[in-house]
C-alpha positions in Angstrom: 44.5 -131.0 -50.6 47.6 -133.2 -52.2 44.9 -135.3 -53.8 43.2 -132.2 -54.9 46.4 -130.6 -56.4 47.6 -134.0 -58.5 44.0 -134.0 -59.8 44.4 -130.6 -61.1 48.1 -131.0 -61.8 46.8 -133.9 -64.5 44.2 -131.8 -65.7 46.1 -129.1 -66.4 48.5 -130.8 -68.3 46.5 -132.1 -70.8 44.4 -128.9 -71.3 48.0 -127.4 -72.0 48.8 -129.7 -74.1 45.7 -129.2 -76.1 45.8 -125.4 -75.9 49.4 -125.9 -77.4 48.0 -128.3 -80.2 45.6 -125.8 -81.2 47.8 -123.1 -81.0 49.9 -125.0 -83.4 47.3 -125.4 -85.9 46.1 -121.5 -85.5 49.5 -120.5 -86.8 49.6 -123.0 -89.3 46.5 -122.2 -90.6 47.6 -118.5 -90.4 50.3 -119.3 -92.4 48.8 -120.8 -95.1 46.2 -118.2 -95.4 47.9 -115.2 -94.8 48.3 -114.5 -98.5 44.6 -115.3 -99.4 44.1 -112.0 -96.8 42.0 -114.4 -94.6 43.8 -113.4 -91.2 45.9 -110.4 -90.7 48.0 -109.4 -88.2 45.7 -106.2 -87.2 43.0 -108.5 -86.5 41.2 -108.6 -83.0 39.1 -111.1 -81.5 36.2 -108.8 -81.5 33.4 -107.7 -84.0 30.5 -105.4 -84.3 27.5 -106.2 -84.8 24.1 -104.5 -86.1 21.2 -105.6 -85.4 18.1 -105.0 -86.7 16.6 -105.0 -83.4 18.1 -104.1 -80.4 19.1 -107.4 -78.0 21.2 -106.6 -74.8 21.4 -110.6 -74.6 23.9 -111.0 -77.6 26.5 -108.8 -76.4 27.4 -104.8 -75.1 25.7 -102.1 -77.1 27.4 -99.3 -78.2 26.7 -95.8 -76.3 24.7 -94.5 -80.0 22.6 -97.1 -80.2 21.5 -99.9 -78.8 21.3 -101.7 -82.3 24.7 -101.8 -82.8 27.2 -104.3 -80.2 30.2 -105.6 -79.4 31.0 -109.3 -79.4 33.9 -110.7 -78.0 34.7 -114.5 -79.7 37.0 -115.0 -76.7 40.1 -115.5 -79.0 41.0 -115.1 -82.6 40.8 -118.9 -82.9 37.0 -118.3 -82.0 36.6 -115.3 -84.6 35.2 -117.2 -87.4 32.8 -119.5 -85.7 31.5 -116.5 -84.1 31.1 -114.3 -87.0 29.1 -117.7 -88.8 26.8 -118.3 -85.7 25.8 -114.3 -85.7 25.2 -114.3 -89.0 22.5 -117.4 -88.8 20.6 -115.3 -86.6 17.9 -113.7 -88.0 18.2 -110.4 -86.2 21.8 -109.6 -87.2 21.6 -107.3 -90.1 25.5 -107.6 -90.5 28.5 -108.3 -88.6 32.3 -106.4 -88.8 35.6 -106.8 -87.8 37.3 -104.6 -85.2 40.5 -103.8 -86.4 43.7 -102.9 -84.0 45.3 -101.1 -87.1 46.9 -97.7 -85.7 44.2 -94.8 -86.5 46.0 -91.6 -86.6 45.0 -87.8 -87.1 45.6 -86.5 -90.7 47.7 -83.9 -89.4 49.5 -81.0 -91.6 52.6 -81.6 -92.9 54.0 -79.1 -95.6 54.0 -80.4 -99.4 56.0 -76.5 -100.1 58.2 -76.9 -102.8 61.3 -75.4 -100.9 60.4 -76.5 -97.5 63.0 -79.6 -97.8 66.6 -79.1 -98.8 68.3 -78.8 -102.1 65.1 -77.2 -103.7 64.8 -76.0 -106.2 68.7 -76.1 -106.4 71.2 -78.4 -104.3 73.0 -77.1 -101.7 69.8 -75.1 -100.5 69.0 -75.7 -96.9 65.0 -75.5 -97.4 63.2 -74.0 -94.0 65.9 -76.0 -91.4 64.5 -73.4 -89.0 61.6 -75.5 -88.8 62.8 -78.9 -89.2 66.4 -79.2 -89.6 68.1 -82.2 -91.1 71.6 -80.6 -91.0 72.2 -80.2 -87.2 68.9 -82.0 -85.8 67.3 -80.3 -82.4 68.3 -76.7 -83.9 64.8 -76.1 -85.1 61.6 -75.3 -83.1 60.2 -78.4 -83.1 57.0 -77.2 -84.6 56.5 -80.7 -86.8 54.8 -82.3 -83.9 52.4 -79.6 -83.4 51.3 -79.5 -86.8 50.9 -83.2 -86.9 48.2 -82.6 -84.3 46.4 -80.3 -86.7 47.8 -77.3 -84.7 48.2 -74.7 -87.6 47.3 -71.8 -86.1 43.8 -71.5 -87.8 41.3 -68.6 -87.0 44.2 -66.9 -85.0 44.6 -63.3 -86.2 48.4 -61.8 -86.2 49.6 -58.7 -87.4 53.0 -57.5 -88.6 54.1 -54.0 -87.8 56.8 -53.1 -90.7 57.6 -51.2 -92.9 55.1 -53.2 -95.6 53.7 -56.0 -97.0 53.4 -57.5 -100.7 50.0 -58.6 -100.0 49.4 -60.3 -102.9 51.8 -63.0 -102.8 51.1 -66.1 -104.2 52.3 -67.3 -100.8 50.7 -64.6 -98.1 47.7 -63.4 -100.1 46.0 -66.8 -99.0 46.4 -65.8 -95.3 46.1 -62.4 -95.6 43.0 -60.3 -94.0 42.8 -56.2 -95.3 40.4 -55.9 -92.7 42.7 -55.6 -90.1 45.8 -53.7 -92.1 46.4 -50.1 -91.9 49.0 -47.8 -93.7 49.8 -45.2 -91.0 52.3 -43.9 -93.0 50.0 -43.2 -96.3 46.7 -43.0 -94.1 44.7 -45.9 -96.1 44.2 -49.4 -96.2 46.6 -50.9 -98.2 50.0 -51.5 -96.5 51.8 -52.3 -99.6 55.6 -51.3 -100.5 55.8 -47.7 -101.6 59.6 -47.5 -102.3 62.0 -50.6 -103.5 63.7 -50.4 -99.8 60.5 -51.9 -98.5 61.2 -55.1 -98.4 61.5 -56.7 -95.1 57.9 -57.0 -93.5 57.0 -58.9 -97.0 60.2 -61.4 -95.8 58.8 -61.3 -92.0 54.9 -61.9 -93.2 56.1 -65.0 -95.0 58.0 -66.8 -91.5 54.5 -66.0 -89.6 52.2 -67.4 -92.2 52.9 -68.2 -95.6 50.3 -70.9 -96.7 51.2 -74.0 -95.8 50.1 -77.3 -98.0 49.6 -75.3 -101.2 52.8 -77.2 -103.0 53.7 -73.6 -103.4 57.4 -72.0 -102.0 57.4 -72.0 -98.4 54.9 -72.5 -95.2 54.8 -70.2 -92.3 55.2 -71.6 -89.0 51.5 -71.0 -88.7 50.7 -71.8 -92.2 46.6 -71.3 -92.1 47.1 -68.5 -89.4 45.7 -65.0 -90.8 48.2 -62.5 -91.0 47.4 -58.4 -91.5 50.2 -55.9 -91.9 50.8 -52.4 -90.1 53.0 -50.2 -92.2 55.1 -47.9 -90.7 57.2 -44.9 -92.3 60.3 -45.6 -90.5 62.1 -42.8 -91.9 59.5 -40.0 -91.0 59.7 -37.7 -88.0 56.5 -39.0 -86.8 57.6 -42.6 -86.6 56.8 -43.0 -82.6 53.3 -41.7 -82.9 52.7 -44.5 -85.8 54.3 -46.9 -83.9 51.9 -46.4 -80.7 49.0 -45.9 -82.8 49.9 -49.5 -85.0 50.2 -51.1 -81.5 46.8 -50.0 -80.1 45.0 -50.6 -83.5 42.4 -53.2 -83.0 43.8 -54.7 -80.4 42.6 -52.3 -77.3 39.1 -50.5 -75.9 36.3 -52.1 -77.9 37.8 -53.7 -81.2 40.4 -56.3 -80.1 40.3 -58.8 -83.4 44.4 -59.0 -83.3 45.5 -61.5 -81.0 49.4 -61.4 -81.7 51.6 -58.4 -83.2 55.0 -59.0 -84.0 57.6 -56.2 -83.9 60.9 -57.0 -86.1 62.7 -53.3 -85.2 64.1 -51.2 -82.5 67.1 -48.7 -82.2 70.6 -49.2 -81.5 70.7 -46.5 -79.5 70.4 -47.6 -75.4 68.1 -45.5 -72.6 65.9 -43.9 -75.3 62.7 -42.9 -73.6 60.3 -44.9 -75.5 58.0 -45.4 -72.5 55.3 -44.2 -74.8 55.9 -47.4 -76.9 55.9 -49.3 -73.5 52.6 -48.0 -72.5 51.0 -48.4 -75.1 51.9 -52.4 -75.3 51.1 -52.7 -71.9 47.4 -51.2 -73.3 47.0 -53.5 -75.7 48.3 -56.6 -73.7 45.5 -55.5 -71.2 43.3 -55.7 -73.7 44.3 -59.6 -74.7 47.1 -58.8 -77.5 50.0 -61.4 -77.3 53.4 -58.5 -78.5 56.8 -60.2 -79.7 59.8 -58.0 -80.1 63.1 -59.0 -81.6 65.8 -58.4 -79.2 67.9 -56.2 -81.6 71.0 -56.9 -84.0 73.6 -54.3 -82.1 75.8 -57.3 -80.2 79.2 -55.0 -80.1 78.0 -52.1 -79.6 76.6 -49.6 -76.8 73.0 -51.1 -78.0 74.0 -54.5 -77.6 71.8 -55.2 -74.1 68.3 -55.5 -74.9 67.2 -54.1 -71.5 68.2 -50.7 -72.1 65.3 -50.7 -74.5 62.2 -50.0 -72.3 60.0 -51.2 -75.2 61.7 -54.8 -75.2 62.2 -54.6 -71.5 58.3 -54.2 -70.3 56.5 -57.1 -69.3 54.1 -56.8 -72.0 57.2 -57.5 -74.4 58.3 -61.6 -75.5 61.5 -60.8 -76.2 63.7 -63.3 -78.7 67.2 -63.3 -79.7 68.5 -64.9 -82.2 70.7 -68.5 -82.5 72.6 -69.1 -85.4 72.7 -72.7 -87.4 75.4 -73.8 -85.2 73.7 -73.8 -82.1 75.3 -70.8 -80.5 73.8 -67.1 -80.7 74.6 -65.4 -83.5 77.3 -62.7 -83.7 74.8 -59.6 -84.1 72.3 -60.4 -81.4 71.7 -58.7 -78.5 71.4 -60.5 -75.0 69.7 -59.5 -71.9 68.2 -60.4 -68.4 64.4 -59.5 -70.1 64.9 -62.4 -73.4 62.8 -64.9 -72.9 64.0 -67.0 -75.8 65.7 -67.9 -78.8 64.6 -68.7 -82.3 67.2 -69.9 -85.2 68.3 -67.2 -87.8 71.1 -66.3 -89.7 75.1 -65.8 -88.4 77.5 -64.2 -90.5 80.1 -65.4 -88.5 79.4 -69.4 -89.7 78.5 -69.3 -93.1 76.0 -66.9 -93.9 73.0 -69.5 -93.6 70.2 -67.5 -93.6 66.3 -67.8 -93.2 64.1 -69.4 -96.3 60.8 -66.9 -96.7 58.4 -65.0 -98.6 60.2 -61.9 -100.7 59.2 -59.3 -102.9 58.8 -60.8 -106.3 61.1 -59.6 -109.2 64.3 -58.2 -108.9 63.2 -56.2 -105.7 64.0 -57.6 -102.0 66.2 -60.1 -101.0 66.5 -62.5 -103.6 69.3 -60.3 -105.6 72.9 -59.8 -105.3 74.5 -63.1 -103.0 71.5 -65.1 -102.9 71.7 -68.2 -104.9 67.9 -68.9 -105.0 66.7 -68.7 -108.6 63.2 -68.0 -107.7 62.7 -64.6 -107.4 59.3 -64.6 -105.3 61.6 -66.3 -102.5 64.6 -65.6 -100.5 67.0 -68.0 -98.3 69.4 -65.4 -96.7 66.9 -63.2 -94.6 67.9 -63.4 -90.6 68.7 -61.0 -87.8 66.3 -60.8 -84.8 63.9 -60.0 -87.0 63.2 -63.8 -88.3 63.2 -64.6 -85.0 60.3 -62.9 -83.7 58.0 -63.7 -86.2 58.7 -67.9 -85.7 57.7 -67.1 -82.2 54.6 -65.1 -83.1 53.7 -68.0 -85.1 54.0 -70.6 -82.5 52.0 -68.5 -80.3 49.1 -68.2 -83.0 49.6 -72.8 -82.8 49.0 -72.0 -78.8 46.2 -69.7 -79.2 44.5 -71.7 -81.5 45.0 -75.3 -79.1 43.8 -72.8 -76.3 42.2 -69.4 -76.8 43.2 -68.8 -73.2 46.5 -67.9 -74.0 47.3 -64.3 -72.9 51.0 -63.0 -73.0 51.6 -63.9 -69.4 50.4 -67.8 -70.3 52.5 -67.5 -73.2 55.7 -66.6 -71.1 55.0 -69.2 -68.4 55.0 -72.0 -70.8 58.2 -70.5 -72.7 60.1 -71.0 -69.3 59.1 -73.9 -68.8 59.2 -75.6 -72.7 62.1 -74.1 -74.1 65.2 -76.4 -75.0 68.7 -75.6 -73.6 71.2 -74.7 -76.2 75.1 -74.2 -76.0 75.3 -75.8 -72.5 78.6 -74.9 -72.1 78.2 -71.4 -72.5 80.8 -69.1 -70.9 80.5 -66.1 -72.7 81.4 -62.8 -71.5 77.7 -62.0 -71.8 75.9 -64.8 -70.1 76.2 -68.4 -68.9 73.5 -71.0 -67.7 72.3 -70.6 -64.6 69.5 -73.0 -62.8 67.1 -71.1 -60.3 65.5 -72.6 -57.1 62.2 -73.0 -59.5 64.6 -75.9 -61.7 64.1 -73.3 -64.6 67.7 -72.4 -66.6 68.4 -69.2 -68.1 70.7 -67.2 -70.0 70.5 -63.7 -71.1 71.8 -64.9 -74.6 69.2 -67.3 -75.0 66.7 -66.4 -72.6 65.0 -69.7 -71.3 66.5 -71.5 -74.4 65.4 -72.8 -78.1 61.8 -72.1 -78.5 59.6 -75.6 -79.1 56.7 -75.3 -80.3 55.5 -79.0 -79.5 56.2 -78.5 -76.2 55.0 -75.1 -75.6 51.4 -76.6 -77.3 51.0 -79.3 -75.7 51.6 -77.4 -72.1 49.4 -74.8 -73.2 46.7 -77.1 -73.7 47.8 -79.0 -70.6 46.8 -75.9 -68.6 43.8 -73.5 -68.4 45.5 -70.1 -68.0 47.4 -68.5 -65.0 46.6 -67.4 -61.6 45.4 -63.5 -61.3 48.5 -61.3 -61.2 49.7 -60.1 -57.7 52.5 -58.0 -57.2 55.0 -56.8 -54.4 56.6 -53.7 -54.4 60.1 -52.1 -52.6 59.2 -48.7 -53.3 61.9 -46.1 -54.0 65.1 -46.6 -51.5 67.2 -44.3 -51.1 71.1 -45.3 -51.1 72.8 -41.5 -51.8 76.4 -43.4 -52.2 79.6 -43.7 -53.9 80.5 -46.6 -55.9 84.0 -47.9 -55.4 85.7 -47.0 -58.8 87.2 -50.2 -60.5 86.2 -52.4 -58.0 84.4 -56.0 -57.9 83.4 -55.8 -54.5 80.9 -52.9 -55.4 78.4 -51.5 -53.4 75.5 -54.0 -52.3 72.4 -53.6 -50.2 69.8 -55.7 -49.2 65.7 -55.7 -48.5 63.7 -58.5 -47.4 60.1 -59.8 -49.3 57.8 -61.4 -47.3 55.6 -62.9 -50.1 55.6 -66.6 -50.8 53.9 -66.4 -54.4 56.2 -68.1 -57.3 57.7 -65.0 -59.1 57.4 -63.8 -62.8 59.5 -61.1 -64.1 61.4 -59.1 -61.5 61.1 -55.1 -62.4 64.4 -53.5 -61.1 64.9 -49.5 -60.9 68.0 -48.0 -60.4 68.9 -44.4 -60.4 72.5 -44.0 -60.7 74.6 -40.8 -61.8 77.9 -41.3 -63.3 80.7 -39.5 -65.6 80.6 -43.1 -67.8 77.7 -45.2 -67.0 79.1 -47.9 -69.7 81.2 -48.7 -66.4 78.6 -50.0 -64.3 77.2 -53.4 -64.2 74.1 -54.7 -61.5 73.4 -58.0 -60.2 70.9 -59.1 -58.4 70.3 -62.2 -55.7 67.6 -64.2 -54.8 67.4 -65.8 -51.0 67.3 -69.1 -52.6 71.1 -67.9 -54.0 69.9 -67.5 -57.3 72.6 -64.8 -59.4 71.6 -62.9 -62.3 73.0 -59.7 -64.0 70.6 -56.9 -64.1 72.7 -55.4 -66.7 76.1 -55.2 -68.2 78.7 -53.1 -68.4 79.7 -51.4 -71.7 82.5 -49.6 -72.1 81.8 -47.5 -75.0 78.9 -46.2 -73.3 79.9 -42.6 -72.2 76.5 -41.5 -70.8 76.1 -39.3 -67.9 73.3 -41.3 -65.8 71.0 -44.5 -65.6 67.4 -43.7 -64.4 65.7 -47.3 -65.4 63.6 -50.0 -65.2 65.0 -53.5 -66.0 63.3 -56.4 -66.2 65.0 -59.6 -65.2 63.3 -63.0 -66.4 65.9 -65.3 -64.3 64.2 -65.5 -61.0 61.0 -67.2 -62.8 59.2 -69.6 -60.5 61.1 -69.5 -57.6 59.7 -68.5 -54.3 60.6 -64.7 -53.3 60.4 -65.2 -49.7 63.8 -64.0 -47.6 66.8 -61.3 -48.1 67.6 -60.0 -51.7 70.6 -58.5 -52.7 71.7 -55.3 -55.1 74.8 -55.0 -56.3 76.6 -52.5 -58.4 80.0 -52.3 -59.5 82.1 -49.9 -61.4 84.3 -51.9 -63.7 86.7 -49.6 -64.8 88.9 -47.1 -63.4 88.9 -43.6 -64.0 85.1 -42.3 -64.0 83.7 -42.0 -60.9 79.9 -42.1 -59.7 77.1 -42.5 -56.9 74.2 -44.7 -56.5 70.9 -42.8 -55.6 68.4 -44.6 -55.2 66.5 -48.0 -56.2 63.1 -50.2 -56.1 62.1 -53.4 -57.1 58.5 -54.6 -58.0 57.8 -58.5 -58.2 55.1 -59.6 -60.4 54.2 -63.0 -58.9 51.6 -65.8 -60.6 51.4 -69.7 -61.6 49.9 -71.6 -64.5 45.9 -73.4 -63.5 46.1 -76.8 -64.3 43.4 -77.9 -66.9 42.2 -81.5 -66.0 40.5 -83.1 -68.9 38.3 -85.9 -67.8 38.8 -89.6 -69.2 36.1 -91.9 -69.3 34.2 -95.1 -70.8 34.0 -98.7 -69.5 36.2 -101.9 -68.4 34.9 -105.1 -68.8 36.5 -107.7 -66.1 36.1 -111.1 -68.0 34.8 -114.0 -66.1 34.3 -112.4 -63.2 30.8 -111.7 -61.3 30.4 -108.2 -61.1 32.8 -105.4 -62.3 31.0 -102.8 -60.1 33.0 -102.0 -57.0 36.3 -103.2 -58.6 39.5 -101.2 -58.7 41.1 -100.6 -62.3 44.3 -99.0 -63.1 44.8 -97.1 -65.8 47.9 -95.8 -67.4 49.2 -93.3 -70.0 52.2 -94.2 -72.1 53.7 -92.2 -74.9 55.1 -94.5 -76.9 56.9 -96.8 -74.3 57.3 -94.2 -72.1 54.9 -94.2 -68.9 53.8 -90.8 -68.5 51.0 -91.1 -65.6 49.2 -93.8 -63.5 45.8 -93.6 -62.5 43.0 -95.7 -60.2 39.2 -95.7 -60.6 37.0 -98.0 -58.9 34.3 -99.3 -61.2 30.6 -98.2 -61.0 27.4 -99.9 -62.6 28.7 -101.9 -65.9 32.2 -101.1 -65.5 32.1 -97.8 -65.7 34.7 -95.8 -64.6 36.5 -92.0 -65.1 39.7 -90.5 -64.0 41.1 -86.8 -64.8 44.8 -86.3 -66.4 46.4 -82.8 -67.2 48.8 -84.5 -69.6 48.0 -83.2 -73.3 48.7 -85.3 -76.2 48.0 -88.1 -78.1 48.8 -91.5 -76.1 48.4 -95.1 -75.5 46.0 -95.7 -72.2 46.4 -99.2 -70.9 43.9 -100.9 -68.3 43.9 -103.4 -66.2 42.1 -105.3 -62.7 44.1 -107.1 -60.0 44.1 -110.3 -61.9 43.5 -109.5 -65.1 45.7 -108.6 -68.4 46.2 -105.2 -69.2 44.6 -104.2 -72.4 45.2 -100.9 -74.2 43.7 -98.6 -76.7 45.9 -96.2 -79.3 45.5 -92.7 -80.5 43.6 -91.1 -77.0 43.7 -87.5 -77.6 43.6 -85.8 -74.0 43.8 -82.5 -75.5 39.8 -82.2 -74.9 37.6 -84.7 -72.4 37.9 -88.1 -73.9 34.6 -90.4 -73.4 33.4 -93.9 -74.7 36.7 -95.5 -74.3 36.1 -99.5 -73.9 38.4 -102.0 -72.4 37.9 -105.7 -72.1 40.3 -107.5 -70.0 40.8 -111.5 -70.5 41.1 -113.2 -66.3 43.6 -114.8 -64.5 46.8 -112.9 -64.4 47.3 -113.7 -60.3 51.1 -113.2 -60.8 50.8 -109.5 -62.1 53.0 -109.8 -64.8 50.8 -109.4 -67.9 50.8 -112.8 -68.8 49.0 -115.9 -68.1 51.3 -118.9 -67.6 52.7 -121.2 -65.1 53.1 -118.9 -62.5 49.7 -118.0 -62.1 48.5 -121.9 -62.0 51.1 -122.4 -59.1 49.4 -119.2 -57.0 46.0 -120.9 -58.0 47.1 -124.2 -56.3 48.2 -122.8 -53.0 45.1 -121.4 -52.6 42.8 -124.0 -54.0 39.7 -125.1 -51.9 39.9 -121.5 -49.8 37.0 -119.5 -48.9 37.1 -115.8 -47.8 36.8 -117.3 -44.6 39.8 -119.0 -44.0 43.1 -116.4 -42.5 45.1 -116.8 -45.1 42.6 -116.5 -48.1 43.7 -115.5 -51.2 47.1 -114.9 -50.8 50.4 -117.0 -52.7 52.2 -118.0 -50.1 49.3 -118.8 -47.2 51.2 -115.7 -45.4 47.7 -113.9 -45.3 49.8 -110.7 -46.4 50.4 -110.3 -50.6 47.0 -111.0 -52.1 47.4 -113.4 -55.1 43.6 -112.8 -56.2 43.1 -116.4 -57.5 39.5 -116.2 -57.0 39.1 -115.4 -60.5 35.3 -115.3 -60.8 34.1 -113.5 -57.8 32.4 -116.3 -55.5 33.9 -115.8 -52.6 35.7 -119.6 -53.1 38.8 -121.1 -55.0 37.7 -124.0 -57.2 37.4 -125.5 -60.4 35.7 -122.8 -61.6 38.5 -120.8 -61.2 40.9 -123.4 -62.5 38.3 -123.3 -65.9 38.7 -119.4 -66.3 42.9 -120.1 -66.1 42.8 -122.8 -68.8 40.6 -121.2 -71.1 42.7 -118.0 -71.3 46.2 -119.7 -70.4 49.4 -118.6 -72.3 47.5 -115.0 -73.1 49.5 -111.6 -72.8 48.4 -108.4 -72.3 48.9 -105.2 -74.5 
């Protein structure tokens, strides 16, 4: 063994010296020739060859045609020689290089005039809510979704509003008249009738102004389809119109409209709009997603969005406002029913508004106080009216990406992908609470700032949601006085047996009180998570509460165990009675959507690829996202599934092979036809072939599969070293030859 080792070392040194000399020559040639384009840093050692007649002896054929094959030259130094040899073959019709230059989807990115800052005049912020260059991160992170061409294409959205200037240059290209209606005038033309009807044009532009037309602004869904339902908000039958508009083409036989935006509401708490909730529930059951503004009434009796039942229904996705400083807007409603927030204006921090389409000419928001000189646009739109359409636009992107998107699925995605903001919030109206499922919730922000890219990616990674199940705690009598001005309050408990994870928790409270604003309600889950169901408001002098509140903060928790509900009277002088309560737990989970990734792995210099185990790694940039293994089939065929969705670099390797990478693998759908050719002799598993691999080979030299210490680095028989590089069950000179040929190579 010693003699063999000495011979091997001598041979190794000689060959290594030759390899180093050749390496220098190649580098020198590259240095001299690079300016002439003879070599480039995007070259690989592979060639694609077009044959006149198929010939499997020359190389591996492409899946599409046996007359097109791939050939491995072995190294860059052999590339020219291999190419010339192939061209001398009369059966070869063409030889083409295989570059590793990055290839990307030509995704959407706005070229619209006012998307960027300081246009058309210095000082304007452009569409900072979409891409914020002033306060990075305070935006809806939509650029990444656009980059993968998720633009809302083909998804029909409707804005229920006061009207829309449908002929606006930036709205007309996406406008669909067939799904529009004027419920105030009774015709198909929902255009402004009075000079005061300006709101809807702004909202429609936020949702779906045509992007990429070198004009004006872009909507969140720049190629989404947008229609308008006009409502006469001052009419006596406004509730009837809103009910009709909510059901229009999103219930019964016609469900063309997939997303509806509702940027309106009342400032009065506990108004019975149950008919609007019922219409929304009916429409939601038919597949339409409804997005609701939370309201602009902070500091009034109407500040809690949970006291508006068309915002508290599970069919509504209720959105609050985040100012440009990263703190909730000073007017924005809060509530246990809020799902998320989106950027908007904030009068308390400089009046920074949202850039969007406006009525042309002197009408609209672009008059007094707006520095925007182009009167077809405004830079001062805001309120939660500007937040809901941003979320509606994001959901249009997700609906394009995953047509199975429903309201319930959208809420699951929002709960899991929204970004936490204002992390130190300790305001009187809310604070961040992390529940037992690891989800963070705050009544001011819901689950956080909507994140378009993360939400769309998760929509792609999941096929839908499980069927809705419910656990109902029926009306339970309390019939007890609430202690006046006492933080201890009055508490009741009940037990739930179901273990299915939670969605919304619906809490019905019946309270008689001389001044209902004194009362707050608090709920505690078996896991100890505490959330306020409603907040006290000392200005609300109403006589009673008989209401169903939605609580989102327990989302994802296991409901099994003892629950607690406590009512507290927070002010002295007025008293009341807790009559009863009832609770409905809505339950379900996301259903993962696995995609299949397949292709072939060529484990070079080995007797057979079939039966070998290959390792596959998905990388997002430099971050390892997921690792999979598969036993290779005939011709090195592999297949594995992943729930990861996005564009990744996939790296493949075998036991003693270098990793080989393929960039730009988009797992938003099944991927097939991938091809890896992995260089051999990485015995040490460190992705480089060097002296450490040679050392392992020496230790195992002349051993066969019959030896007890076969194929291990230290002779212990414990740790595999995989020194049998060609698979012939013996470690000998043939394995040494494989190592020398590939010496100094590094994996991708």
